[in-house]
C-alpha positions as CSV (number, residue, x, y, z in Angstrom):
1,M,85.0,111.6,98.7
2,I,82.1,113.6,99.9
3,P,78.5,112.6,99.0
4,A,76.0,115.2,97.9
5,T,72.9,115.9,96.0
6,L,72.9,117.8,92.8
7,I,70.6,120.9,92.8
8,R,71.9,122.3,89.3
9,R,74.9,122.7,86.9
10,Y,75.2,126.0,85.2
11,K,77.9,128.2,83.5
12,R,79.7,124.9,82.4
13,F,81.9,125.0,85.3
14,L,79.7,125.4,88.3
15,A,77.2,123.2,90.2
16,D,75.1,123.8,93.2
17,V,74.9,120.7,95.5
18,E,73.3,120.0,98.8
19,L,75.5,118.3,101.4
20,Q,74.2,115.6,103.9
21,D,73.9,118.3,106.6
22,G,71.4,120.3,104.3
23,S,73.8,123.0,103.6
24,V,74.2,124.2,99.9
25,I,77.5,125.0,98.2
26,T,78.9,125.9,94.9
27,V,81.4,123.5,93.4
28,H,83.8,123.3,90.5
29,T,82.7,121.2,87.5
30,P,85.9,119.7,85.8
31,N,83.9,118.8,82.5
32,T,83.4,121.1,79.6
33,G,80.9,118.8,77.7
34,S,77.0,118.6,77.9
35,M,77.3,115.9,80.6
36,L,74.4,114.1,79.1
37,G,72.9,111.7,81.5
38,C,75.3,112.9,84.2
39,S,74.0,116.1,85.5
40,D,70.2,115.5,86.2
41,P,69.0,117.6,89.4
42,G,68.5,115.4,92.3
43,C,71.1,112.7,91.4
44,R,73.7,111.7,93.9
45,V,77.2,113.0,93.4
46,W,80.8,112.8,95.0
47,L,82.9,115.7,95.7
48,R,86.7,116.0,96.2
49,D,88.1,118.4,98.7
50,T,91.1,120.0,97.0
51,E,92.2,121.4,100.4
52,N,93.2,124.5,98.7
53,A,91.9,127.6,100.6
54,K,92.9,130.0,97.9
55,R,90.5,128.4,95.2
56,K,87.3,130.2,94.8
57,Y,85.5,126.8,94.7
58,R,87.3,124.5,97.1
59,Y,85.3,121.4,96.2
60,S,85.5,119.5,92.8
61,W,82.7,117.3,91.4
62,E,84.2,113.9,90.4
63,I,81.4,111.3,90.3
64,T,77.8,111.0,89.5
65,E,75.3,108.2,90.3
66,N,72.8,108.2,87.4
67,R,69.2,107.2,87.7
68,E,70.1,103.7,87.1
69,G,72.5,103.7,89.9
70,V,75.5,103.5,87.8
71,L,78.7,105.4,89.0
72,I,80.2,107.7,86.3
73,G,83.5,109.5,86.5
74,V,82.9,113.1,85.2
75,N,86.5,114.7,85.6
76,T,87.7,115.1,82.1
77,G,91.3,115.8,83.4
78,L,91.4,112.5,85.1
79,P,91.8,110.0,82.0
80,N,95.3,111.2,81.1
81,H,96.5,110.4,84.7
82,L,94.7,107.0,84.5
83,L,96.3,106.2,81.1
84,E,99.8,107.3,82.2
85,A,99.5,105.1,85.4
86,A,98.2,102.1,83.3
87,I,100.9,102.3,81.0
88,Y,103.5,102.3,83.8
89,N,101.8,99.3,85.5
90,G,101.3,97.4,82.4
91,T,97.5,97.4,82.4
92,V,97.2,98.8,78.7
93,A,99.1,96.1,76.8
94,E,98.8,98.1,73.6
95,L,101.1,100.7,74.7
96,Q,103.9,98.9,76.2
97,G,107.7,99.1,75.2
98,Y,108.2,102.9,75.5
99,E,110.9,104.4,77.8
100,S,109.5,107.9,78.3
101,I,106.2,109.8,78.4
102,R,105.9,113.5,77.7
103,K,102.6,115.3,78.3
104,E,101.0,118.2,76.6
105,V,103.7,118.5,73.8
106,R,103.0,121.0,70.9
107,Y,102.5,119.2,67.5
108,G,100.7,119.4,64.1
109,S,99.8,122.1,61.8
110,E,96.6,123.2,63.5
111,G,98.2,124.2,66.8
112,S,97.5,121.2,69.0
113,R,99.0,119.7,72.1
114,I,99.1,116.0,72.3
115,D,98.0,114.4,75.6
116,L,100.7,111.7,75.8
117,L,103.8,111.4,73.6
118,L,105.3,108.0,74.1
119,E,109.2,107.7,72.9
120,D,112.0,105.5,72.7
121,H,110.2,102.5,71.6
122,R,112.4,99.5,70.2
123,D,111.1,100.2,66.6
124,G,112.0,104.0,67.0
125,R,108.6,105.3,66.2
126,P,107.1,107.9,68.7
127,C,103.5,107.3,69.6
128,Y,101.1,110.1,69.9
129,V,98.2,109.5,72.1
130,E,95.0,111.6,72.2
131,V,92.8,110.7,75.2
132,K,89.0,111.2,75.3
133,N,86.8,110.8,78.4
134,V,83.6,109.0,77.6
135,T,80.6,109.2,80.1
136,T,77.5,108.5,78.0
137,C,76.1,105.2,77.2
138,D,73.0,104.1,75.2
139,D,70.4,101.1,76.2
140,E,72.3,98.6,74.2
141,G,75.6,99.2,76.2
142,Y,77.5,101.4,73.5
143,A,79.4,104.2,75.2
144,F,79.5,106.9,72.8
145,F,81.5,110.0,72.1
146,P,81.2,113.1,71.9
147,D,78.2,114.1,74.1
148,A,78.2,117.4,72.2
149,V,79.4,118.8,69.0
150,S,83.1,118.9,69.1
151,A,85.2,120.8,66.4
152,R,88.2,120.3,68.6
153,G,87.6,116.5,68.7
154,S,87.7,116.3,64.9
155,K,90.7,118.5,64.7
156,H,92.7,116.1,66.8
157,L,91.7,113.3,64.7
158,R,92.9,115.3,61.7
159,E,96.3,115.7,63.4
160,L,96.7,112.1,64.2
161,I,96.1,111.2,60.5
162,R,99.0,113.5,59.6
163,V,101.2,111.9,62.4
164,V,100.6,108.4,60.8
165,E,101.4,109.8,57.3
166,E,104.6,110.9,58.7
167,G,105.6,107.5,59.8
168,C,104.7,107.8,63.5
169,R,102.1,106.0,65.4
170,G,98.7,107.8,66.3
171,V,96.4,106.5,68.8
172,I,92.9,107.9,69.9
173,F,92.2,106.5,73.3
174,F,88.7,106.4,74.7
175,C,88.6,106.3,78.5
176,V,85.1,105.0,79.5
177,Q,84.4,106.0,83.0
178,R,81.3,103.8,83.7
179,E,81.1,100.1,84.2
180,D,77.9,99.3,82.3
181,A,79.4,100.0,78.8
182,K,80.2,96.9,76.6
183,H,81.4,98.7,73.4
184,V,82.4,102.1,72.2
185,R,81.1,104.1,69.1
186,P,81.0,107.4,67.6
187,A,78.0,109.7,68.4
188,D,76.9,110.2,65.0
189,E,73.6,111.4,66.0
190,I,75.3,114.2,67.9
191,D,78.3,115.1,65.7
192,R,78.3,113.6,62.4
193,L,81.5,115.1,61.4
194,Y,83.4,113.5,64.3
195,G,82.2,110.1,63.3
196,E,83.2,110.5,59.7
197,T,86.6,111.8,60.8
198,L,87.1,109.0,63.2
199,R,86.2,106.5,60.3
200,A,88.8,108.2,58.2
201,A,91.3,108.2,60.8
202,I,91.0,104.5,61.4
203,G,91.2,103.9,57.7
204,A,94.5,106.0,57.6
205,G,96.0,103.8,60.2
206,V,95.1,105.7,63.5
207,E,94.6,103.2,66.1
208,A,91.4,103.5,68.1
209,I,91.7,102.0,71.6
210,A,89.1,101.9,74.6
211,Y,89.3,100.9,78.1
212,R,86.5,100.8,80.7
213,A,87.2,102.1,84.2
214,A,85.9,100.7,87.4
215,V,84.7,103.8,89.5
216,T,84.0,103.8,93.1
217,P,84.2,106.8,95.5
218,E,87.6,105.2,96.8
219,R,89.3,104.3,93.5
220,I,89.0,104.7,89.6
221,F,91.2,102.4,87.6
222,F,91.2,100.7,84.2
223,K,89.7,97.4,84.4
224,K,88.7,96.0,80.8
225,P,89.5,96.8,77.2
226,L,86.5,97.5,75.0
227,L,86.0,97.2,71.3
228,V,85.6,100.5,69.4
229,E,83.0,99.8,66.5
230,C,82.4,102.1,63.6
231,P,79.7,100.5,61.4
């Protein structure tokens, strides 16, 4: 990882950063959310060199250190890989017993793709797993999702409800990429509909699972399960 200082984030997918030698480069931002609390100018960030000379922006922003010194994984594409690895190595106990994992499988009536489809379980029920990256946390230690209004997030919950109604297993999995989080909750103050839909999904039998990841410039891995609370 390459340390740098954030100058600004703009156009959702771009950011200007200053490297340690004083040079300024533009990097790719692999996060489509608001990055609330993760993109303050002047904060320290870490970049990954893709080593792909054909990319317009060779470097990718992976980690932010916020004002309180907490390291936060901002790459929304990483949690799917983290969860897949954690299933294989037995870290996520709730998702064991499956023989195969398929990714980005089309399903549902609203034209969705499921992040992970687990199959060949001993009870014969496939498990549809939707993965969400969580980067924000309040002063009471509650990590919350989403960080911006997410019609897509609510759609995924509706699809999981239908999956459960059809006799399959449906899971919404929150990957919390910061170590100061103690619980997880829906961000009702940001997206009331998402919170209402999450509660309806849980009431319909969709399982809400959350794990906190340890985040360092050397390694990111799941460390501890967290309780999802929907008061």
